[in-house]
SEDRENMI-389119 format. One record per residue (C-alpha): residue in one letter; x, y, z; residue number from 1. Coordinates in steps of 0.001 Angstrom, whole numbers, m for minus. Example, Ala and Ser with C-alpha at 12.3 -4.5 7.8 and 13.67 -1.06 7.14 Angstrom:
<sites>
site bavex:a | u:12300 | v:m4500 | w:7800 | drenro:1
site bavex:s | u:13670 | v:m1060 | w:7140 | drenro:2
</sites>
This chain:
<sites>
site bavex:m | u:204922 | v:m6203 | w:m31887 | drenro:1
site bavex:q | u:206287 | v:m3467 | w:m34139 | drenro:2
site bavex:g | u:203080 | v:m1839 | w:m35313 | drenro:3
site bavex:q | u:203556 | v:1615 | w:m36750 | drenro:4
site bavex:g | u:203017 | v:4325 | w:m34191 | drenro:5
site bavex:v | u:202536 | v:1972 | w:m31241 | drenro:6
site bavex:p | u:203538 | v:4033 | w:m28206 | drenro:7
site bavex:e | u:206126 | v:3404 | w:m25577 | drenro:8
site bavex:s | u:204859 | v:1999 | w:m22284 | drenro:9
site bavex:g | u:203273 | v:4357 | w:m19830 | drenro:10
site bavex:q | u:200304 | v:5496 | w:m21876 | drenro:11
site bavex:s | u:197375 | v:6117 | w:m19549 | drenro:12
site bavex:p | u:193744 | v:5358 | w:m20476 | drenro:13
site bavex:r | u:191071 | v:8041 | w:m20486 | drenro:14
site bavex:f | u:189373 | v:6406 | w:m17510 | drenro:15
site bavex:a | u:192577 | v:6052 | w:m15466 | drenro:16
site bavex:e | u:191999 | v:6920 | w:m11816 | drenro:17
site bavex:q | u:188288 | v:7331 | w:m12588 | drenro:18
site bavex:g | u:185302 | v:5132 | w:m11984 | drenro:19
site bavex:p | u:183478 | v:4433 | w:m8732 | drenro:20
site bavex:r | u:185680 | v:3819 | w:m5700 | drenro:21
site bavex:f | u:183264 | v:2442 | w:m3151 | drenro:22
site bavex:s | u:185461 | v:299 | w:m888 | drenro:23
site bavex:g | u:185140 | v:922 | w:2795 | drenro:24
site bavex:q | u:181392 | v:1451 | w:2886 | drenro:25
site bavex:g | u:179770 | v:425 | w:6149 | drenro:26
site bavex:p | u:176504 | v:m1432 | w:6653 | drenro:27
site bavex:q | u:173751 | v:103 | w:4576 | drenro:28
site bavex:f | u:171445 | v:585 | w:7562 | drenro:29
site bavex:s | u:173864 | v:3045 | w:9153 | drenro:30
site bavex:g | u:172407 | v:6493 | w:8607 | drenro:31
site bavex:q | u:170093 | v:5541 | w:5747 | drenro:32
site bavex:s | u:166410 | v:6277 | w:5824 | drenro:33
site bavex:t | u:163858 | v:3541 | w:5265 | drenro:34
site bavex:e | u:162759 | v:5221 | w:2033 | drenro:35
site bavex:a | u:166345 | v:5449 | w:752 | drenro:36
site bavex:r | u:166863 | v:1755 | w:1420 | drenro:37
site bavex:r | u:163572 | v:909 | w:m304 | drenro:38
site bavex:q | u:164518 | v:2895 | w:m3409 | drenro:39
site bavex:m | u:167955 | v:1296 | w:m3465 | drenro:40
site bavex:a | u:166471 | v:m2192 | w:m3228 | drenro:41
site bavex:a | u:164055 | v:m1501 | w:m6067 | drenro:42
site bavex:r | u:166987 | v:m964 | w:m8431 | drenro:43
site bavex:r | u:168848 | v:m4161 | w:m7521 | drenro:44
site bavex:g | u:168554 | v:m7737 | w:m8710 | drenro:45
site bavex:p | u:168062 | v:m10755 | w:m6440 | drenro:46
site bavex:t | u:171742 | v:m11761 | w:m6353 | drenro:47
site bavex:t | u:172799 | v:m8314 | w:m5185 | drenro:48
site bavex:m | u:169974 | v:m8296 | w:m2646 | drenro:49
site bavex:r | u:171157 | v:m11664 | w:m1337 | drenro:50
site bavex:v | u:174693 | v:m10331 | w:m887 | drenro:51
site bavex:m | u:173361 | v:m7152 | w:739 | drenro:52
site bavex:l | u:171199 | v:m9179 | w:3125 | drenro:53
site bavex:g | u:174165 | v:m11338 | w:4091 | drenro:54
site bavex:k | u:176272 | v:m8244 | w:4672 | drenro:55
site bavex:e | u:173614 | v:m6739 | w:6930 | drenro:56
site bavex:l | u:173231 | v:m9957 | w:8924 | drenro:57
site bavex:r | u:176969 | v:m10153 | w:9471 | drenro:58
site bavex:a | u:177037 | v:m6511 | w:10607 | drenro:59
site bavex:l | u:174202 | v:m7190 | w:13050 | drenro:60
site bavex:r | u:175979 | v:m10251 | w:14458 | drenro:61
site bavex:e | u:179211 | v:m8324 | w:14910 | drenro:62
site bavex:k | u:177352 | v:m5375 | w:16440 | drenro:63
site bavex:k | u:175792 | v:m7637 | w:19048 | drenro:64
site bavex:g | u:179176 | v:m9187 | w:19686 | drenro:65
site bavex:r | u:180677 | v:m5834 | w:20594 | drenro:66
site bavex:s | u:178195 | v:m5510 | w:23449 | drenro:67
site bavex:l | u:179032 | v:m8903 | w:24975 | drenro:68
site bavex:d | u:182086 | v:m10218 | w:26787 | drenro:69
site bavex:g | u:184149 | v:m12114 | w:24227 | drenro:70
site bavex:g | u:181855 | v:m11141 | w:21345 | drenro:71
site bavex:l | u:179382 | v:m13221 | w:19357 | drenro:72
site bavex:s | u:181363 | v:m15475 | w:17055 | drenro:73
site bavex:i | u:179907 | v:m17005 | w:13939 | drenro:74
site bavex:e | u:180169 | v:m20401 | w:15658 | drenro:75
site bavex:a | u:178125 | v:m19194 | w:18640 | drenro:76
site bavex:a | u:175501 | v:m17573 | w:16436 | drenro:77
site bavex:a | u:175201 | v:m20660 | w:14249 | drenro:78
site bavex:k | u:174838 | v:m22921 | w:17275 | drenro:79
site bavex:a | u:172128 | v:m20730 | w:18802 | drenro:80
site bavex:l | u:170170 | v:m20885 | w:15552 | drenro:81
site bavex:g | u:170701 | v:m24569 | w:14849 | drenro:82
site bavex:f | u:172763 | v:m23826 | w:11725 | drenro:83
site bavex:s | u:176139 | v:m25215 | w:10804 | drenro:84
site bavex:r | u:178971 | v:m22703 | w:10833 | drenro:85
site bavex:a | u:179436 | v:m23261 | w:7096 | drenro:86
site bavex:k | u:175776 | v:m22498 | w:6365 | drenro:87
site bavex:l | u:175763 | v:m19213 | w:8284 | drenro:88
site bavex:s | u:179080 | v:m18209 | w:6729 | drenro:89
site bavex:r | u:177713 | v:m18812 | w:3233 | drenro:90
site bavex:i | u:174541 | v:m16867 | w:4036 | drenro:91
site bavex:e | u:176604 | v:m13926 | w:5279 | drenro:92
site bavex:s | u:178776 | v:m13972 | w:2154 | drenro:93
site bavex:g | u:175736 | v:m14148 | w:m130 | drenro:94
site bavex:e | u:176767 | v:m17486 | w:m1610 | drenro:95
site bavex:i | u:173436 | v:m19094 | w:m749 | drenro:96
site bavex:p | u:169968 | v:m17632 | w:m103 | drenro:97
site bavex:l | u:168034 | v:m17683 | w:3139 | drenro:98
site bavex:p | u:164739 | v:m19099 | w:1824 | drenro:99
site bavex:k | u:162906 | v:m19743 | w:5100 | drenro:100
site bavex:l | u:161207 | v:m16741 | w:6655 | drenro:101
site bavex:a | u:161343 | v:m18464 | w:10046 | drenro:102
site bavex:d | u:165145 | v:m18631 | w:9838 | drenro:103
site bavex:l | u:165421 | v:m14911 | w:9161 | drenro:104
site bavex:k | u:163052 | v:m14091 | w:12022 | drenro:105
site bavex:a | u:165145 | v:m16293 | w:14312 | drenro:106
site bavex:l | u:168263 | v:m14396 | w:13268 | drenro:107
site bavex:l | u:166601 | v:m11043 | w:13925 | drenro:108
site bavex:e | u:165510 | v:m12223 | w:17355 | drenro:109
site bavex:e | u:168984 | v:m13545 | w:18160 | drenro:110
site bavex:y | u:170577 | v:m10280 | w:17025 | drenro:111
site bavex:e | u:168010 | v:m8217 | w:18964 | drenro:112
site bavex:v | u:166685 | v:m6281 | w:15980 | drenro:113
site bavex:t | u:163692 | v:m4616 | w:17611 | drenro:114
site bavex:e | u:163031 | v:m1604 | w:15384 | drenro:115
site bavex:r | u:159973 | v:m2369 | w:13279 | drenro:116
site bavex:a | u:161297 | v:m451 | w:10258 | drenro:117
site bavex:d | u:164576 | v:m2384 | w:10237 | drenro:118
site bavex:q | u:162730 | v:m5680 | w:10600 | drenro:119
site bavex:e | u:160493 | v:m4866 | w:7650 | drenro:120
site bavex:e | u:163406 | v:m3784 | w:5465 | drenro:121
site bavex:l | u:165346 | v:m6969 | w:6175 | drenro:122
site bavex:l | u:162264 | v:m9065 | w:5487 | drenro:123
site bavex:q | u:161759 | v:m7240 | w:2181 | drenro:124
site bavex:m | u:165407 | v:m7794 | w:1267 | drenro:125
site bavex:q | u:164914 | v:m11498 | w:1936 | drenro:126
site bavex:r | u:161848 | v:m11598 | w:m332 | drenro:127
site bavex:d | u:163656 | v:m9687 | w:m3081 | drenro:128
site bavex:s | u:166654 | v:m12012 | w:m2828 | drenro:129
site bavex:l | u:164466 | v:m15001 | w:m3733 | drenro:130
site bavex:k | u:163190 | v:m13617 | w:m7039 | drenro:131
site bavex:s | u:164376 | v:m15108 | w:m10333 | drenro:132
site bavex:e | u:167340 | v:m13639 | w:m12185 | drenro:133
site bavex:p | u:167121 | v:m13127 | w:m15971 | drenro:134
site bavex:i | u:169847 | v:m15769 | w:m16350 | drenro:135
site bavex:t | u:167823 | v:m18436 | w:m14502 | drenro:136
site bavex:s | u:166987 | v:m20275 | w:m17744 | drenro:137
site bavex:y | u:170716 | v:m20714 | w:m18433 | drenro:138
site bavex:r | u:171715 | v:m21756 | w:m14911 | drenro:139
site bavex:n | u:172154 | v:m25452 | w:m15752 | drenro:140
site bavex:y | u:174716 | v:m24623 | w:m18445 | drenro:141
site bavex:l | u:176932 | v:m22359 | w:m16346 | drenro:142
site bavex:p | u:180028 | v:m23292 | w:m14309 | drenro:143
site bavex:s | u:179722 | v:m23418 | w:m10541 | drenro:144
site bavex:g | u:179690 | v:m19890 | w:m9133 | drenro:145
site bavex:m | u:178910 | v:m18228 | w:m12468 | drenro:146
site bavex:p | u:175201 | v:m17500 | w:m11766 | drenro:147
site bavex:r | u:176187 | v:m15489 | w:m8700 | drenro:148
site bavex:y | u:178785 | v:m13564 | w:m10690 | drenro:149
site bavex:l | u:176344 | v:m12791 | w:m13507 | drenro:150
site bavex:g | u:173763 | v:m11517 | w:m11040 | drenro:151
site bavex:l | u:176297 | v:m9113 | w:m9547 | drenro:152
site bavex:e | u:177612 | v:m8142 | w:m12973 | drenro:153
site bavex:r | u:174141 | v:m6937 | w:m13985 | drenro:154
site bavex:d | u:174041 | v:m4542 | w:m11018 | drenro:155
site bavex:s | u:177607 | v:m3259 | w:m11331 | drenro:156
site bavex:a | u:178511 | v:372 | w:m11990 | drenro:157
site bavex:a | u:181900 | v:m439 | w:m13523 | drenro:158
site bavex:i | u:183595 | v:m3547 | w:m14922 | drenro:159
site bavex:r | u:187349 | v:m3938 | w:m15287 | drenro:160
site bavex:g | u:188643 | v:m7144 | w:m16841 | drenro:161
site bavex:y | u:191973 | v:m8720 | w:m17796 | drenro:162
site bavex:e | u:192258 | v:m11636 | w:m20235 | drenro:163
site bavex:n | u:195366 | v:m13604 | w:m21134 | drenro:164
site bavex:y | u:193718 | v:m16567 | w:m22900 | drenro:165
site bavex:n | u:190510 | v:m15570 | w:m24695 | drenro:166
site bavex:v | u:188684 | v:m12398 | w:m25631 | drenro:167
site bavex:h | u:186665 | v:m11204 | w:m22639 | drenro:168
site bavex:g | u:183112 | v:m12564 | w:m22745 | drenro:169
site bavex:l | u:181541 | v:m9103 | w:m22958 | drenro:170
site bavex:l | u:183503 | v:m8388 | w:m26142 | drenro:171
site bavex:q | u:182976 | v:m11720 | w:m27910 | drenro:172
site bavex:t | u:181015 | v:m12191 | w:m31104 | drenro:173
site bavex:e | u:178552 | v:m15043 | w:m31338 | drenro:174
site bavex:d | u:180784 | v:m16871 | w:m33841 | drenro:175
site bavex:y | u:183865 | v:m16524 | w:m31628 | drenro:176
site bavex:a | u:181991 | v:m17682 | w:m28520 | drenro:177
site bavex:r | u:180544 | v:m20686 | w:m30356 | drenro:178
site bavex:a | u:183906 | v:m21717 | w:m31809 | drenro:179
site bavex:q | u:185579 | v:m21394 | w:m28417 | drenro:180
site bavex:m | u:182944 | v:m23475 | w:m26643 | drenro:181
site bavex:l | u:182754 | v:m26121 | w:m29363 | drenro:182
site bavex:s | u:186512 | v:m26636 | w:m29155 | drenro:183
site bavex:a | u:186111 | v:m27572 | w:m25480 | drenro:184
site bavex:k | u:182904 | v:m29587 | w:m25886 | drenro:185
site bavex:v | u:184506 | v:m33034 | w:m25630 | drenro:186
site bavex:v | u:186714 | v:m32075 | w:m22685 | drenro:187
site bavex:e | u:183820 | v:m30532 | w:m20764 | drenro:188
site bavex:e | u:181430 | v:m33336 | w:m21810 | drenro:189
site bavex:r | u:178787 | v:m30955 | w:m23115 | drenro:190
site bavex:t | u:176224 | v:m31487 | w:m25846 | drenro:191
site bavex:t | u:175817 | v:m29186 | w:m28834 | drenro:192
site bavex:d | u:172510 | v:m27967 | w:m27367 | drenro:193
site bavex:q | u:174266 | v:m27087 | w:m24120 | drenro:194
site bavex:v | u:176909 | v:m25172 | w:m26047 | drenro:195
site bavex:q | u:174217 | v:m23250 | w:m27908 | drenro:196
site bavex:s | u:172512 | v:m22335 | w:m24628 | drenro:197
site bavex:s | u:175822 | v:m21126 | w:m23216 | drenro:198
site bavex:v | u:176423 | v:m19013 | w:m26324 | drenro:199
site bavex:r | u:172983 | v:m17416 | w:m25946 | drenro:200
site bavex:a | u:173713 | v:m16681 | w:m22285 | drenro:201
site bavex:r | u:176986 | v:m15010 | w:m23215 | drenro:202
site bavex:m | u:175405 | v:m12915 | w:m25949 | drenro:203
site bavex:a | u:172666 | v:m11793 | w:m23548 | drenro:204
site bavex:r | u:175368 | v:m10271 | w:m21342 | drenro:205
site bavex:k | u:176378 | v:m7837 | w:m24076 | drenro:206
site bavex:e | u:173391 | v:m5635 | w:m23252 | drenro:207
site bavex:l | u:175442 | v:m4570 | w:m20224 | drenro:208
site bavex:l | u:177610 | v:m2549 | w:m22610 | drenro:209
site bavex:d | u:174672 | v:m257 | w:m23366 | drenro:210
site bavex:g | u:174189 | v:2721 | w:m21093 | drenro:211
site bavex:e | u:176499 | v:4429 | w:m18631 | drenro:212
site bavex:r | u:178297 | v:1462 | w:m17051 | drenro:213
site bavex:q | u:182057 | v:1939 | w:m17474 | drenro:214
site bavex:v | u:183761 | v:m1093 | w:m19000 | drenro:215
site bavex:h | u:187546 | v:m1289 | w:m19269 | drenro:216
site bavex:i | u:189111 | v:m4481 | w:m20665 | drenro:217
site bavex:i | u:192805 | v:m5330 | w:m21043 | drenro:218
site bavex:l | u:193815 | v:m8109 | w:m23468 | drenro:219
site bavex:t | u:197252 | v:m9552 | w:m24080 | drenro:220
site bavex:e | u:198428 | v:m9813 | w:m27678 | drenro:221
site bavex:n | u:198479 | v:m13579 | w:m27186 | drenro:222
site bavex:v | u:194660 | v:m13512 | w:m27014 | drenro:223
site bavex:l | u:194476 | v:m11875 | w:m30431 | drenro:224
site bavex:r | u:197072 | v:m14173 | w:m32007 | drenro:225
site bavex:t | u:195262 | v:m17343 | w:m30940 | drenro:226
site bavex:l | u:193092 | v:m18679 | w:m33767 | drenro:227
site bavex:i | u:189579 | v:m19423 | w:m32534 | drenro:228
site bavex:g | u:187445 | v:m20900 | w:m35305 | drenro:229
site bavex:t | u:188602 | v:m19546 | w:m38663 | drenro:230
site bavex:p | u:190388 | v:m16402 | w:m39902 | drenro:231
site bavex:e | u:186954 | v:m15085 | w:m40852 | drenro:232
site bavex:v | u:185782 | v:m15536 | w:m37252 | drenro:233
site bavex:m | u:188868 | v:m13675 | w:m36041 | drenro:234
site bavex:r | u:188312 | v:m10809 | w:m38470 | drenro:235
site bavex:g | u:184754 | v:m10487 | w:m37238 | drenro:236
site bavex:q | u:185978 | v:m10529 | w:m33651 | drenro:237
site bavex:f | u:188549 | v:m7810 | w:m34337 | drenro:238
site bavex:a | u:185836 | v:m5676 | w:m35952 | drenro:239
site bavex:e | u:183597 | v:m6144 | w:m32912 | drenro:240
site bavex:i | u:186343 | v:m5068 | w:m30501 | drenro:241
site bavex:k | u:186950 | v:m1944 | w:m32581 | drenro:242
site bavex:r | u:183222 | v:m1197 | w:m32705 | drenro:243
site bavex:l | u:182741 | v:m1575 | w:m28978 | drenro:244
site bavex:s | u:185880 | v:350 | w:m28057 | drenro:245
site bavex:s | u:184517 | v:3342 | w:m29971 | drenro:246
site bavex:e | u:181647 | v:3594 | w:m27472 | drenro:247
site bavex:k | u:182088 | v:6330 | w:m24888 | drenro:248
site bavex:n | u:181734 | v:3963 | w:m21924 | drenro:249
site bavex:v | u:183986 | v:1146 | w:m23214 | drenro:250
site bavex:e | u:187779 | v:1042 | w:m23246 | drenro:251
site bavex:v | u:189980 | v:m1762 | w:m24549 | drenro:252
site bavex:q | u:193757 | v:m1929 | w:m24204 | drenro:253
site bavex:v | u:196137 | v:m4463 | w:m25740 | drenro:254
site bavex:i | u:199461 | v:m5454 | w:m24161 | drenro:255
site bavex:p | u:201971 | v:m6081 | w:m27003 | drenro:256
site bavex:e | u:204072 | v:m9230 | w:m26751 | drenro:257
site bavex:d | u:207349 | v:m7356 | w:m27032 | drenro:258
site bavex:l | u:206636 | v:m4615 | w:m24506 | drenro:259
site bavex:p | u:209688 | v:m4810 | w:m22193 | drenro:260
site bavex:n | u:209583 | v:m5040 | w:m18398 | drenro:261
site bavex:m | u:205817 | v:m5278 | w:m18504 | drenro:262
site bavex:y | u:203876 | v:m6833 | w:m15641 | drenro:263
site bavex:r | u:201295 | v:m9331 | w:m16889 | drenro:264
site bavex:g | u:198738 | v:m11049 | w:m14702 | drenro:265
site bavex:a | u:199025 | v:m14826 | w:m14611 | drenro:266
site bavex:y | u:195268 | v:m15436 | w:m14558 | drenro:267
site bavex:n | u:192147 | v:m13884 | w:m16046 | drenro:268
site bavex:f | u:190096 | v:m11771 | w:m13655 | drenro:269
site bavex:t | u:187282 | v:m9221 | w:m13586 | drenro:270
site bavex:i | u:186675 | v:m6502 | w:m10995 | drenro:271
site bavex:l | u:183094 | v:m5371 | w:m10379 | drenro:272
site bavex:e | u:182405 | v:m2035 | w:m8706 | drenro:273
site bavex:f | u:179096 | v:m801 | w:m7317 | drenro:274
site bavex:h | u:177453 | v:2477 | w:m6355 | drenro:275
site bavex:e | u:177541 | v:2600 | w:m2517 | drenro:276
site bavex:v | u:175582 | v:m669 | w:m2265 | drenro:277
site bavex:l | u:178515 | v:m3069 | w:m2047 | drenro:278
site bavex:d | u:182278 | v:m3024 | w:m1910 | drenro:279
site bavex:p | u:184121 | v:m4163 | w:m5068 | drenro:280
site bavex:v | u:184382 | v:m7893 | w:m5778 | drenro:281
site bavex:v | u:186702 | v:m9862 | w:m8046 | drenro:282
site bavex:q | u:185901 | v:m12901 | w:m10181 | drenro:283
site bavex:s | u:188493 | v:m15329 | w:m11499 | drenro:284
site bavex:d | u:187914 | v:m18510 | w:m13483 | drenro:285
site bavex:s | u:189137 | v:m22066 | w:m13428 | drenro:286
site bavex:h | u:188023 | v:m24805 | w:m15818 | drenro:287
site bavex:k | u:185328 | v:m25973 | w:m13382 | drenro:288
site bavex:a | u:184317 | v:m23017 | w:m11253 | drenro:289
site bavex:t | u:184130 | v:m19275 | w:m10859 | drenro:290
site bavex:t | u:185777 | v:m17937 | w:m7715 | drenro:291
site bavex:m | u:184692 | v:m14687 | w:m6095 | drenro:292
site bavex:w | u:187034 | v:m12599 | w:m3934 | drenro:293
site bavex:s | u:185701 | v:m9838 | w:m1701 | drenro:294
site bavex:t | u:188174 | v:m9221 | w:1126 | drenro:295
site bavex:e | u:189977 | v:m5899 | w:1074 | drenro:296
site bavex:s | u:193391 | v:m7560 | w:684 | drenro:297
site bavex:d | u:192311 | v:m9802 | w:m2212 | drenro:298
site bavex:v | u:190506 | v:m7037 | w:m4076 | drenro:299
site bavex:g | u:193437 | v:m4705 | w:m3461 | drenro:300
site bavex:f | u:195848 | v:m7149 | w:m5096 | drenro:301
site bavex:y | u:193752 | v:m7395 | w:m8255 | drenro:302
site bavex:e | u:193191 | v:m3645 | w:m8378 | drenro:303
site bavex:r | u:196947 | v:m3030 | w:m8180 | drenro:304
site bavex:s | u:197505 | v:m5631 | w:m10899 | drenro:305
site bavex:f | u:194955 | v:m4043 | w:m13208 | drenro:306
site bavex:n | u:196180 | v:m505 | w:m12597 | drenro:307
site bavex:a | u:199799 | v:m1497 | w:m13261 | drenro:308
site bavex:m | u:198887 | v:m3070 | w:m16596 | drenro:309
site bavex:a | u:196585 | v:m199 | w:m17603 | drenro:310
site bavex:k | u:199334 | v:2316 | w:m16895 | drenro:311
site bavex:a | u:202079 | v:470 | w:m18775 | drenro:312
site bavex:a | u:200138 | v:m716 | w:m21842 | drenro:313
site bavex:p | u:199479 | v:1461 | w:m24906 | drenro:314
site bavex:g | u:196434 | v:3631 | w:m24336 | drenro:315
site bavex:p | u:192979 | v:2740 | w:m25676 | drenro:316
site bavex:s | u:193354 | v:5145 | w:m28603 | drenro:317
site bavex:y | u:195982 | v:2784 | w:m30073 | drenro:318
site bavex:t | u:193855 | v:m369 | w:m29883 | drenro:319
site bavex:a | u:192288 | v:m91 | w:m33350 | drenro:320
site bavex:q | u:195721 | v:350 | w:m34926 | drenro:321
site bavex:i | u:197139 | v:m2643 | w:m33052 | drenro:322
site bavex:l | u:194194 | v:m4751 | w:m34219 | drenro:323
site bavex:d | u:194602 | v:m3609 | w:m37823 | drenro:324
site bavex:d | u:198318 | v:m4480 | w:m37784 | drenro:325
site bavex:l | u:197653 | v:m7937 | w:m36343 | drenro:326
site bavex:e | u:194812 | v:m8643 | w:m38753 | drenro:327
site bavex:e | u:197027 | v:m7723 | w:m41713 | drenro:328
site bavex:k | u:199752 | v:m10094 | w:m40512 | drenro:329
site bavex:l | u:197633 | v:m13004 | w:m39331 | drenro:330
site bavex:w | u:194094 | v:m13140 | w:m40669 | drenro:331
site bavex:k | u:194036 | v:m11776 | w:m44224 | drenro:332
</sites>
């Protein structure tokens, strides 16, 4: 795109190399006081508490394994507890809750957790993990895996997203979201009421943009050239992106179509970062499900992808101008 004053590649955003970098944190019980853990738990939602509990249980299993010949594998632990391997794996990853108190007590006994304070903290984490999330009323209208993502998103310290198909959900207007979802209603076999509930759920997420959470979104020009709804809807969406990008904690970059030798991610993804509680996680979408990635190698790939695009694209200060140029050409 030949917008006036659009910079050469290599512009760096104001938040480049900033934001929380919390990978590599060990189990939260290592060196933390009971009171510190209690205060931390009080600030976290049930999804995050479920993931934290799973992380602690895995650390305890692996710790016991280091004291035994051959170690305690997940298969051996699952067998001793009468679980399937898949069930224990999903509990440890935070994909599913551990609703039965008896199951948690059996795990603590198997892992030889004898300190009363640690037992009580794990039991409290289990209780907190079973509370209702604010998005519970929308759960039936969300793709598989999305409730877990939304629970983690609410507790994140920083959000970094890349979109090559649609405007990122946190930036969408209600009209844009509705038009997008209605266009897919027949394919996804959803009713108008279900679409409306999904729109409300998406709009409720926008409260995450208030406050100190750092949000950095990269859009391709293709996203902004794709007509969703009507030109009026697109003009409103452009205005919303400009409004949000003027906030001190929100950055939006646009990758021009004609930027040469520019790496572009093939799929949409979002990176969530957390204050010391959890390591970063990545969410990517398909038409039926939301996939979460949490291994160091997977997260590292997406972080490198995002950083490469953020470095090469025009900086956030040029976004309003790029939007104005596109609106003049396409949506007047």
